[in-house]
Backbone bond lengths (Angstrom), bond angles and torsions (degrees), N, CA, C in turn:
res aa  C-N    CA-C-N  psi(-1)  N-CA   C-N-CA  omega(-1)  CA-C   N-CA-C  phi
1 X - - - 1.439 - - 1.566 105.89 -
2 X 1.317 113.15 131.14 1.447 120.06 175.44 1.489 112.58 -71.11
3 X 1.392 115.71 139.31 1.477 119.46 -172.11 1.496 113.26 -58.98
4 X 1.339 119.13 -21.46 1.474 121.44 -178.43 1.492 112.70 -96.34
5 X 1.293 118.85 -6.74 1.458 121.44 -176.02 1.573 112.63 -53.88
6 X 1.327 113.66 -51.99 1.456 120.28 -177.11 1.462 113.00 -105.43
7 X 1.366 115.63 32.85 1.498 118.57 -174.32 1.540 110.98 -66.87
8 X 1.298 117.12 -39.15 1.469 117.72 -177.19 1.525 114.71 -102.05
9 X 1.369 115.02 -23.99 1.460 117.96 -177.62 1.525 105.75 -144.87
10 X 1.328 115.99 117.06 1.407 121.69 -179.33 1.575 109.46 -120.55
11 X 1.293 116.80 113.40 1.459 121.73 179.78 1.534 107.55 -56.90
12 X 1.320 117.53 146.20 1.427 119.34 -177.93 1.528 115.20 -65.77
13 X 1.340 116.18 -24.77 1.490 120.23 177.96 1.512 109.75 -68.81
14 X 1.371 118.95 -30.54 1.470 120.69 -179.36 1.591 105.33 -72.09
15 X 1.354 113.99 -45.20 1.506 115.73 -178.94 1.498 109.96 -61.53
16 X 1.337 120.24 -38.67 1.449 120.30 176.68 1.479 112.10 -64.74
17 X 1.315 118.04 -41.91 1.452 122.52 179.14 1.567 112.31 -62.73
18 X 1.354 112.61 -41.15 1.480 114.35 -177.53 1.450 110.44 -72.52
19 X 1.401 119.56 -33.91 1.430 121.88 175.62 1.540 110.68 -66.42
20 X 1.331 118.52 -41.03 1.386 122.12 -179.86 1.560 110.53 -63.03
21 X 1.368 115.58 -42.22 1.470 120.43 174.45 1.521 116.20 -59.21
22 X 1.387 112.13 -36.65 1.491 114.33 178.97 1.548 112.22 -70.20
23 X 1.293 115.28 -21.80 1.517 119.10 -179.20 1.547 112.65 -91.44
24 X 1.337 115.57 -5.74 1.483 124.61 -168.60 1.536 105.18 -77.86
25 X 1.349 115.72 132.26 1.453 124.87 169.05 1.529 108.70 -119.99
26 X 1.319 119.76 109.11 1.498 122.28 -178.50 1.508 112.23 -48.73
27 X 1.264 115.93 131.35 1.435 122.09 175.88 1.432 116.26 70.21
28 X 1.393 117.62 9.34 1.456 120.01 176.61 1.505 111.71 78.79
29 X 1.302 119.58 30.55 1.468 121.58 -172.77 1.491 112.70 -70.33
30 X 1.335 120.94 -11.41 1.415 122.63 176.82 1.523 112.73 -82.01
31 X 1.318 114.43 -165.02 1.485 117.51 -179.80 1.543 108.22 -68.53
32 X 1.341 116.68 162.67 1.488 124.18 179.62 1.518 106.91 -65.23
33 X 1.324 118.19 -40.44 1.472 122.34 -179.76 1.509 111.16 -63.19
34 X 1.318 116.14 -44.02 1.466 121.71 177.65 1.574 112.13 -63.00
35 X 1.241 112.99 -45.50 1.508 119.74 175.46 1.484 114.52 -55.97
36 X 1.343 115.93 -48.63 1.450 120.40 175.23 1.539 114.98 -59.11
37 X 1.344 113.26 -43.91 1.509 114.52 177.60 1.568 110.72 -67.53
38 X 1.280 117.63 -38.59 1.460 119.32 176.81 1.540 112.20 -59.58
39 X 1.308 115.07 -45.80 1.537 120.31 179.83 1.553 109.53 -62.10
40 X 1.292 116.71 -40.05 1.470 121.17 -179.88 1.485 109.73 -63.97
41 X 1.365 117.23 -47.75 1.536 120.19 -179.14 1.433 107.69 -62.38
42 X 1.333 118.88 -49.87 1.488 124.08 -177.67 1.479 109.72 -54.48
43 X 1.343 119.68 -49.10 1.452 123.55 -179.69 1.539 112.06 -60.32
44 X 1.320 117.57 -45.60 1.488 124.32 -178.32 1.555 108.10 -64.77
45 X 1.360 118.04 -44.83 1.436 118.76 178.49 1.504 114.67 -63.37
46 X 1.387 115.98 -42.53 1.461 118.79 177.78 1.533 111.65 -62.94
47 X 1.305 113.70 -39.22 1.506 121.49 -178.97 1.555 108.38 -62.60
48 X 1.377 116.25 -42.28 1.422 124.11 176.60 1.530 112.90 -58.52
49 X 1.337 115.53 -45.77 1.453 122.93 177.79 1.542 110.48 -63.37
50 X 1.336 116.30 -40.08 1.421 116.22 179.23 1.534 114.07 -63.03
51 X 1.355 116.08 -32.20 1.414 121.79 179.81 1.527 114.56 -71.52
52 X 1.353 113.38 -17.97 1.501 117.03 -177.48 1.522 108.43 -87.81
53 X 1.327 111.83 127.82 1.446 117.22 179.02 1.594 109.98 -97.80
54 X 1.347 113.88 87.00 1.481 116.37 -166.74 1.485 114.08 -71.33
55 X 1.303 117.41 -16.93 1.480 118.09 177.96 1.567 112.25 -115.59
56 X 1.309 112.73 24.77 1.430 122.65 173.25 1.547 110.93 -77.17
57 X 1.315 112.54 -167.71 1.455 117.50 -178.52 1.539 113.99 -96.66
58 X 1.230 116.94 12.90 1.470 119.42 -178.61 1.587 110.12 -67.51
59 X 1.319 112.19 138.75 1.496 115.30 -177.75 1.503 109.63 -77.08
60 X 1.328 117.34 -12.07 1.478 122.58 177.93 1.463 113.16 -77.60
61 X 1.279 120.01 -6.42 1.505 122.71 -176.03 1.485 112.03 -91.47
62 X 1.337 115.08 80.66 1.417 117.38 176.74 1.556 111.77 -79.09
63 X 1.248 118.12 166.80 1.452 121.17 -177.64 1.490 110.18 -58.36
64 X 1.358 117.39 -42.06 1.487 121.66 -174.74 1.522 107.85 -68.49
65 X 1.396 118.38 -35.45 1.445 120.29 178.19 1.536 111.81 -68.78
66 X 1.321 116.62 -38.66 1.465 120.73 177.36 1.514 108.70 -65.20
67 X 1.315 119.53 -41.63 1.430 122.03 178.29 1.508 111.83 -65.73
68 X 1.318 115.59 -38.09 1.489 122.18 177.84 1.483 111.66 -63.75
69 X 1.334 117.44 -42.02 1.470 120.35 177.96 1.591 110.28 -64.42
70 X 1.273 114.41 -39.36 1.486 120.49 179.70 1.535 107.60 -63.15
71 X 1.328 115.79 -46.09 1.423 120.24 -175.24 1.589 107.66 -68.19
72 X 1.281 117.30 -41.60 1.498 117.93 177.18 1.526 113.48 -61.62
73 X 1.280 118.56 -40.11 1.479 123.21 177.61 1.492 108.35 -62.56
74 X 1.371 115.74 -42.81 1.502 119.28 -178.33 1.552 109.34 -64.56
75 X 1.307 119.03 -37.26 1.431 119.04 177.87 1.548 109.94 -66.76
76 X 1.305 117.50 -46.87 1.494 121.31 -179.97 1.559 107.31 -60.18
77 X 1.327 119.85 -41.89 1.471 122.75 -178.50 1.536 108.12 -63.60
78 X 1.195 120.17 -43.27 1.455 122.58 -179.97 1.464 112.09 -60.47
79 X 1.302 119.32 -45.76 1.475 123.72 179.39 1.572 107.08 -63.73
80 X 1.237 116.84 -48.70 1.529 122.90 -176.52 1.531 111.49 -63.93
81 X 1.306 116.21 -42.61 1.505 119.45 -176.75 1.544 113.34 -66.55
82 X 1.366 112.66 -42.65 1.394 116.06 -170.26 1.536 116.72 -103.49
83 X 1.339 113.77 9.86 1.461 117.43 -176.51 1.536 113.35 -72.09
84 X 1.384 115.48 -31.33 1.452 117.92 -178.95 1.519 108.07 102.15
85 X 1.278 122.31 -12.39 1.451 125.72 175.88 1.578 109.98 -82.23
86 X 1.314 115.12 122.30 1.438 121.41 -175.71 1.574 114.02 -61.61
87 X 1.322 114.62 -32.66 1.433 118.64 179.52 1.554 110.89 -73.39
88 X 1.277 117.64 -40.43 1.458 123.74 176.95 1.539 108.34 -64.41
89 X 1.297 116.72 -41.98 1.496 121.58 179.29 1.551 110.26 -61.55
90 X 1.320 113.86 -43.26 1.474 117.29 177.37 1.409 113.32 -65.50
91 X 1.364 121.29 -40.22 1.472 123.53 176.13 1.536 109.90 -64.10
92 X 1.342 119.38 -37.82 1.444 120.05 175.90 1.520 113.51 -64.73
93 X 1.348 115.33 -37.81 1.429 118.07 -179.29 1.553 107.75 -68.21
94 X 1.321 117.22 -39.92 1.500 116.57 179.37 1.543 114.25 -66.84
95 X 1.295 115.81 -22.52 1.506 120.82 178.42 1.547 112.93 -88.23
96 X 1.281 119.00 -5.87 1.491 116.61 -178.33 1.456 113.28 -62.23
97 X 1.380 120.31 -42.53 1.464 117.95 177.96 1.557 113.66 -57.12
98 X 1.402 115.52 -34.77 1.453 120.93 176.25 1.532 113.21 -65.59
99 X 1.324 112.66 -43.00 1.458 118.06 179.52 1.548 110.34 -66.45
100 X 1.246 117.83 -42.35 1.475 123.38 174.19 1.506 111.94 -59.77
101 X 1.357 118.37 -43.22 1.420 121.65 179.72 1.489 114.20 -66.00
102 X 1.293 114.29 -38.55 1.557 119.61 178.19 1.541 108.49 -68.05
103 X 1.329 115.61 -42.99 1.515 117.28 -179.86 1.491 109.71 -64.93
104 X 1.329 118.62 -42.78 1.515 121.23 174.74 1.562 110.53 -55.62
105 X 1.315 115.04 -43.54 1.470 121.32 177.93 1.501 111.88 -59.14
106 X 1.304 117.49 -40.03 1.462 120.45 178.01 1.585 110.38 -67.73
107 X 1.336 116.31 -37.26 1.448 121.66 176.52 1.541 110.10 -62.81
108 X 1.359 114.74 -41.46 1.451 119.80 178.79 1.623 108.45 -62.39
109 X 1.230 115.03 -44.49 1.504 121.94 179.77 1.476 107.05 -61.27
110 X 1.332 121.77 -43.96 1.427 123.62 179.99 1.562 110.40 -62.91
111 X 1.317 116.15 -42.08 1.510 121.75 -178.29 1.502 109.33 -67.62
112 X 1.317 118.63 -34.95 1.459 120.92 179.26 1.546 107.81 -68.80
113 X 1.267 119.94 -43.50 1.451 123.13 176.16 1.528 111.10 -61.55
114 X 1.330 118.25 -37.17 1.440 120.07 177.03 1.519 111.81 -66.46
115 X 1.299 118.01 -37.41 1.467 121.60 177.58 1.501 112.13 -66.61
116 X 1.301 117.64 -37.41 1.503 123.36 176.72 1.516 108.94 -58.61
117 X 1.340 116.23 -47.52 1.480 121.00 179.80 1.474 110.58 -64.13
118 X 1.341 116.90 -42.66 1.485 119.72 -178.41 1.495 113.86 -67.78
119 X 1.400 115.80 -27.81 1.445 121.81 -177.01 1.558 112.19 -77.30
120 X 1.319 116.38 2.54 1.421 117.82 170.12 1.535 112.04 108.68
121 X 1.242 119.57 27.13 1.400 122.32 174.59 1.607 106.44 -59.27
122 X 1.307 115.97 132.79 1.436 121.71 -173.58 1.499 111.79 -66.96
123 X 1.292 117.71 -25.51 1.477 120.82 -176.87 1.531 107.51 -86.95
124 X 1.276 118.94 136.94 1.467 122.39 176.51 1.463 107.82 -72.17
125 X 1.300 122.65 148.57 1.475 124.47 176.14 1.509 109.92 -65.92
126 X 1.295 117.99 145.97 1.490 122.55 -179.70 1.575 108.62 -66.59
127 X 1.286 114.67 150.46 1.521 117.26 179.61 1.484 111.73 -74.52
128 X 1.388 118.21 -29.42 1.435 122.36 176.54 1.459 110.57 -134.17
129 X 1.399 117.64 163.61 1.453 122.19 175.32 1.537 110.64 -63.37
130 X 1.348 116.04 -28.52 1.482 119.13 -175.40 1.573 109.32 -65.77
131 X 1.307 116.23 -43.27 1.464 122.36 177.03 1.568 107.68 -58.90
132 X 1.293 119.66 -44.84 1.425 124.71 179.60 1.432 111.65 -60.08
133 X 1.378 115.18 -46.27 1.558 118.49 -176.59 1.491 109.63 -66.19
134 X 1.348 119.28 -35.73 1.475 122.25 -175.65 1.545 108.60 -70.56
135 X 1.357 116.34 -40.99 1.475 120.68 -175.47 1.507 111.56 -78.97
136 X 1.309 122.29 -14.82 1.485 124.47 -175.68 1.571 110.21 -77.71
C-alpha cells in the first residue's frame, strides 16, 4: 500500500488490519497470552471481512472501501500463510477464492471506469492515481 493512498480517508478494516499486523509475532514467538489474543483478533477481523459484501449493491461500498477490504484481506492472508501454523495456513487456503474474487471485482471496476473515459467523458483521465484521489 502506498503511504499516501489512505492519507485522507482510511477504511476501518485497513486500520484494524494494520493494527493486527503491528501486534503479529511470526510463529507465535511472543508470550502464550499474547498469541492467544492475536489469534482471537485475527479471527474476528477476518470473520467481519467475510460478512461484508464489497461488490454488493450497498451504497456504502465506495471504491476506496472496496480496495481497503481487499488490502485488509491481503494482509491477513500474508500473516496466515507464512506463520507456520497449519491451521492458519489452512484458513488462508480456504480464503484464496474470496481474495481472487475481490481482486477480479476491482479489475472489473477499473475496466468500467476505462470504458466511461473512452465513451467520451469530457474530463481527461488523471495521469496518476494520486491526482484522482485528491480530486475525488
